[in-house]
C-alpha positions in Angstrom: 91.0 150.0 98.5 91.0 150.2 94.7 90.6 148.0 91.7 94.0 146.4 92.0 93.4 144.9 95.4 92.2 141.5 96.4 88.9 142.8 97.7 87.1 145.5 95.7 83.6 146.0 96.5 79.7 148.9 97.5 79.1 151.8 99.2 78.2 150.0 99.1 74.5 148.9 99.3 74.5 149.7 102.9 75.2 153.3 102.2 71.8 154.3 100.9 68.4 154.8 102.6 65.3 153.2 101.2 63.2 155.9 99.6 60.0 154.0 99.2 56.8 155.7 100.6 58.0 159.3 100.9 60.5 159.4 103.8 63.0 156.6 104.2 61.3 153.6 105.6 64.0 153.2 108.3 63.5 156.7 109.6 59.8 156.6 110.3 60.5 156.0 114.0 63.1 158.8 114.3 62.6 161.9 116.4 60.7 164.7 114.8 63.9 166.8 114.7 65.7 164.2 112.7 62.8 162.9 110.6 63.5 163.9 107.0 61.3 166.3 105.1 58.7 164.5 103.0 59.6 164.4 99.4 58.2 162.3 96.5 59.6 158.7 96.8 62.5 157.6 94.6 62.1 153.8 94.6 64.2 153.4 91.4 67.3 154.4 93.4 66.6 151.5 95.8 66.3 149.2 92.8 69.6 150.6 91.5 71.3 149.4 94.7 70.5 145.8 93.7 72.3 146.2 90.3 75.3 147.8 92.0 75.6 145.0 94.5 75.2 142.4 91.8 78.0 144.1 89.8 80.3 143.8 92.8 79.4 140.1 93.3 80.1 139.4 89.6 83.4 141.1 89.9 84.6 139.0 92.8 83.4 135.7 91.4 83.8 136.3 87.7 86.5 133.6 87.3 84.4 131.0 89.0 81.2 131.9 87.1 83.0 132.0 83.7 84.4 128.5 84.4 80.8 127.2 85.0 79.2 129.4 82.3 81.6 130.0 79.4 79.0 132.1 77.7 79.9 134.8 80.2 83.4 135.1 78.8 82.5 137.8 76.3 81.4 140.0 79.2 84.7 139.6 81.1 85.7 143.2 80.7 82.4 144.4 82.1 82.5 142.0 85.0 86.1 143.0 85.6 85.0 146.6 86.0 82.7 145.6 88.8 84.9 147.4 91.3 83.0 150.5 90.0 79.9 149.2 91.9 81.4 151.0 94.9 81.7 154.2 92.8 78.0 153.9 92.0 77.1 153.5 95.7 79.1 156.4 97.0 77.3 159.1 94.9 74.0 157.2 95.4 74.6 157.6 99.2 75.4 161.3 98.9 72.4 161.9 96.6 69.8 160.2 98.8 71.0 161.7 102.1 71.0 165.2 100.5 67.6 164.5 99.1 66.2 163.6 102.5 68.2 165.5 105.0 69.9 168.6 103.5 67.0 170.9 104.3 66.5 169.4 107.8 70.2 169.9 108.7 70.8 173.3 107.0 70.4 175.0 110.4 72.4 173.5 113.3 70.6 171.6 116.0 72.2 169.2 118.4 69.1 166.9 118.6 68.8 166.7 114.8 72.5 166.1 114.4 72.7 163.5 117.2 69.6 161.7 115.8 71.0 161.8 112.2 74.3 160.2 113.3 72.5 157.6 115.5 70.2 156.6 112.6 73.2 156.3 110.2 74.9 154.1 112.9 71.7 152.0 113.1 71.7 151.7 109.3 75.1 150.1 108.9 76.5 148.8 112.2 74.3 145.8 113.1 75.0 143.9 109.8 78.6 145.0 109.9 79.2 143.6 113.4 77.5 140.3 112.6 79.5 139.7 109.5 82.7 140.8 111.4 82.2 138.0 113.9 81.3 135.5 111.2 84.6 136.2 109.5 86.4 136.0 112.9 84.9 132.6 113.6 85.9 131.4 110.1 89.4 132.7 110.6 89.7 131.0 114.0 88.5 127.7 112.5 90.9 128.0 109.5 93.8 129.3 111.5 94.2 132.5 109.5 94.3 135.1 112.2 97.0 137.7 112.0 98.3 139.4 108.8 97.7 137.3 105.7 98.3 137.3 102.0 98.2 140.8 100.5 98.4 142.4 104.0 94.8 141.3 104.9 94.6 142.1 108.6 92.8 139.8 111.1 94.5 141.2 114.3 93.3 142.5 117.6 93.9 146.0 116.6 91.9 145.6 113.3 89.1 143.9 115.3 88.7 146.9 117.6 88.9 149.3 114.7 86.1 147.3 113.0 83.9 147.6 116.1 84.1 151.4 115.8 84.0 151.3 111.9 87.3 153.2 111.6 89.4 150.3 110.2 89.9 151.9 106.8 91.0 155.3 108.3 94.4 154.1 109.3 95.3 151.3 106.8 94.5 150.8 103.2 94.6 146.9 103.6 91.4 145.0 104.1 90.6 143.6 107.5 88.3 140.7 108.4 85.2 140.9 106.1 87.0 142.5 103.2 84.2 144.5 101.6 83.6 146.2 104.9 86.3 148.7 104.1 83.7 150.8 102.4 81.6 150.8 105.6 84.4 152.6 107.3 84.6 155.1 104.5 80.8 155.6 104.5 80.9 156.2 108.3 83.4 159.0 107.7 81.1 160.6 105.2 78.1 160.2 107.5 79.9 162.0 110.4 80.8 164.9 108.1 77.3 165.2 106.5 75.8 167.5 109.1 78.7 170.0 108.5 78.3 169.6 104.7 74.5 170.3 104.8 75.1 173.2 107.1 77.7 174.7 104.8 75.5 174.5 101.7 72.2 175.2 103.5 71.7 178.5 101.6 73.1 177.5 98.2 70.3 177.3 95.7 71.8 178.2 92.3 72.1 175.1 90.0 75.3 176.5 88.4 77.1 176.8 91.7 76.1 173.4 92.8 77.1 171.8 89.5 80.4 173.5 89.8 80.9 172.2 93.3 80.1 168.6 92.0 82.6 169.0 89.2 85.3 170.3 91.5 84.7 167.3 93.9 85.2 164.8 91.1 88.1 166.8 89.6 89.9 166.8 92.9 89.4 163.1 93.3 90.5 162.1 89.8 93.5 164.5 90.0 94.7 163.1 93.3 94.5 159.5 92.0 96.3 160.5 88.8 99.2 162.0 90.8 99.5 159.9 93.9 98.0 156.4 93.4 100.1 153.4 94.3 100.8 150.7 91.7 97.9 148.7 93.2 95.6 151.6 92.7 95.3 152.7 96.3 96.0 156.0 97.9 98.1 155.5 101.0 96.5 157.2 104.0 94.2 159.1 101.7 91.1 156.8 102.0 88.8 159.9 102.2 89.6 161.1 98.6 87.4 158.4 96.9 84.5 158.5 99.3 84.3 162.3 99.6 84.8 163.0 95.9 81.9 160.8 95.0 79.7 161.4 98.0 80.0 165.1 97.6 79.4 164.8 93.8 76.2 162.9 94.4 75.0 165.3 97.1 75.7 168.5 95.0 74.0 167.0 91.9 71.0 166.2 94.1 70.8 169.8 95.4 71.3 171.2 91.9 68.2 169.2 90.8 66.0 169.7 93.9 66.9 173.3 94.7 68.2 174.7 91.4 65.8 173.0 89.0 68.6 171.4 87.0 67.3 169.3 84.2 69.3 166.0 84.2 66.9 163.4 82.9 68.3 163.7 79.4 71.7 162.6 80.6 70.6 159.1 81.5 72.0 157.6 78.3 75.4 158.4 79.6 75.3 155.3 81.8 74.6 152.6 79.1 77.1 154.4 76.8 79.7 154.3 79.6 79.1 150.6 80.3 79.3 149.7 76.6 82.7 151.5 76.5 83.9 149.6 79.5 82.7 146.3 77.9 84.2 146.8 74.5 87.2 149.0 74.8 90.2 147.5 76.7 91.7 150.9 77.6 88.3 152.0 79.1 87.9 148.9 81.3 91.3 149.6 82.9 90.9 153.3 83.1 90.9 153.7 86.9 87.9 155.8 88.0 87.2 157.8 84.9 83.6 156.4 85.0 83.0 157.9 88.5 81.4 161.2 87.2 79.3 159.3 84.7 77.9 157.1 87.5 77.1 160.2 89.7 75.4 161.9 86.8 73.5 158.7 86.1 72.1 158.6 89.6 70.7 162.1 89.3 69.3 161.4 85.8 67.6 158.3 87.0 66.0 160.1 89.9 64.6 162.8 87.6 63.5 160.3 84.9 60.2 158.7 84.5 61.1 156.4 81.6 61.2 152.6 81.3 64.4 152.2 83.3 62.9 154.1 86.2 59.7 152.1 86.1 61.6 148.8 85.9 63.8 149.7 88.9 60.8 150.8 90.8 59.0 147.4 90.6 58.3 145.7 93.9 60.7 142.9 93.3 63.6 145.2 92.3 62.9 147.4 95.4 62.9 144.3 97.6 66.2 143.2 96.1 67.6 146.7 96.7 66.5 146.6 100.3 68.5 143.4 100.8 71.4 144.5 98.7 73.5 145.7 101.8 73.3 142.2 103.2 74.3 140.7 99.8 77.3 143.0 99.7 78.3 142.1 103.3 77.8 138.3 103.0 78.9 137.4 99.5 82.7 137.5 100.2 82.2 135.2 103.2 80.9 132.5 101.0 84.1 132.1 99.1 84.8 128.5 100.3 81.3 127.4 99.3 81.5 129.1 95.9 85.0 127.7 95.2 83.9 124.2 96.3 80.8 124.3 94.1 82.9 125.4 91.1 85.3 122.5 91.6 82.3 120.1 91.9 80.5 121.5 88.8 83.5 121.8 86.5 83.5 119.0 84.0 79.9 118.5 82.7 77.2 120.8 81.5 74.6 119.5 83.9 76.8 119.7 87.0 78.0 123.2 86.0 74.3 124.3 85.7 73.5 122.8 89.1 76.6 124.4 90.7 75.7 127.8 89.2 72.1 127.5 90.5 73.4 126.5 93.9 75.7 129.5 94.0 72.9 131.9 93.1 70.6 130.3 95.7 73.3 130.4 98.4 74.1 134.1 97.8 70.5 135.1 97.8 69.5 133.0 100.8 72.4 134.3 102.9 71.6 137.9 102.0 67.8 137.6 102.7 68.3 135.7 105.9 70.6 138.4 107.3 68.2 141.1 106.1 65.2 139.6 107.8 66.8 138.2 110.9 69.3 141.0 111.7 69.1 144.1 109.6 65.4 144.8 110.0 64.9 144.0 113.7 68.1 145.6 114.8 67.4 148.8 112.9 63.9 149.0 114.4 65.3 148.7 117.9 68.0 151.3 117.5 65.6 153.7 115.8 63.1 153.3 118.6 65.6 154.7 121.1 66.1 157.9 119.1 
């Protein structure tokens, strides 16, 4: 999927491990072979997930929100670039997995590899399969099964592909819960991660790793420039976006951790890039030119100790980041409710304010309920079997 499609959403929040308390919180029950090496925690990256997820939500609902809150109109270009939230999650995913697992998996071991893949499955599949069936039930009730507007697929074939998280491998059209296209892409990157970490296991020079990151982004951007369809997609080349950004994030992480690369001074690139997107029309419609900036920003934030890092590391931002996967996976399912509240609230300032508050409450409640009732307990059960 790309910015021109009906559904553009995160790695997705689901894509990143929590890094609070040393090792990822979800991996504390993993086997010793698969348990990541203890490193200093990076809670700011968990908080960053909340902002990326919020950017995606604002992208999808910007028309509704601007109708209820006209003061958001000056930020329309920035909200319209919210598809880049995915391009923040993909390098964030690669960065965090490299941070926690690259050294563990640099020598091949079947138990370690099997446990890594199982833990990645436990990280994303439970929430994905619940939202898949919520979308299925809604489609049955509304009579929208089959192939719908824009090629949106709610077919038996798409359902089976969703169960195995390969639905984006064969078709660039969304299927069932639209934002879940990125889960399929992430799953592809997860399966290749053991091979990646094995291949770069002995690479320690920062210059080499930075060059690899630059080549990953260059290959991605060049492919899009040459072969992108009018809607921004790459037909049958779904892996270009995820691998370019996932690899970029992983290589930048290793350049910092192993090679001692100093990246904290590059953190201002992120606000400067966002300002350019918000103010310059050509920049906000510039495809994925911001992708390398987002990847560098992840590395810079991890290495920084400034006010942005401290703010993203606060307990409430970390809690929001932990629930961000569920926000990402539920927000698009609430379209009927959001559109209904917009219609009800449009007309008077007080009704608009109430409708806006109700939308925020509904999105937050759905995400937190799924996080507490499904994501946490399902992950604990699956990890216990490792």
